[in-house]
C-alpha positions in Angstrom: -9.3 10.7 -16.9 -5.4 11.9 -16.5 -2.8 9.2 -15.2 -0.2 10.3 -12.4 2.7 8.5 -12.1 2.9 6.9 -8.7 6.1 5.9 -7.8 8.9 3.7 -9.4 9.7 0.3 -9.2 12.9 0.8 -7.4 11.2 2.9 -4.5 9.1 -0.1 -3.9 11.6 -2.7 -3.1 12.5 -0.7 0.0 9.0 -1.2 1.3 5.3 0.4 0.9 5.2 3.5 -0.7 2.0 6.0 -0.2 0.4 7.9 -3.1 -1.2 11.1 -2.4 -3.8 12.7 -4.9 -5.8 14.9 -2.5 -8.0 13.8 -1.2 -7.3 10.0 -1.8 -4.2 8.1 -0.1 -3.1 5.1 -1.7 -0.5 2.2 -0.2 1.4 0.4 -3.2 2.9 -2.9 -1.9 5.4 -5.0 -3.4 5.1 -8.5 -3.1 7.6 -10.8 -5.7 7.3 -9.5 -8.9 3.6 -8.1 -8.5 2.7 -4.6 -7.2 -0.8 -4.3 -5.3 -2.4 -0.8 -4.8 -5.2 -0.2 -1.9 -6.5 2.5 -0.1 -4.5 3.6 2.7 -6.9 3.5 5.3 -8.3 0.4 7.4 -11.9 0.0 6.9 -12.4 -0.8 10.3 -10.7 1.9 11.9 -9.0 4.2 9.4 -5.6 3.3 10.6 -2.9 3.9 7.4 -2.4 0.5 5.9 1.3 1.1 4.1 2.5 0.5 8.3 0.4 -2.6 7.8 2.4 -6.1 7.6 2.2 -8.1 4.0 2.4 -11.9 4.2 4.4 -12.9 1.3 3.2 -16.4 1.1 -0.5 -15.7 1.1 -0.5 -11.8 -0.2 -2.4 -10.8 3.0 -2.2 -7.3 4.2 -2.9 -6.7 7.8 -3.4 -3.4 9.6 -0.6 -3.3 12.4 -3.2 -2.2 14.7 -5.2 -5.2 14.5 -2.4 -7.9 14.8 
């Protein structure tokens, strides 16, 4: 397996970053000092989770189509 750099920590300070590694898209989020990576597709309808909302206190990611 090979590794690919997805982004930099500085880039995540401005909000979510989507990493494309065909055919996969990974949404990367920074909450405090932690980095989280998830499939960029809502499991319910397939909407992009990078456009979602993260609750910093609970670290819960909510798809913007389900708010």
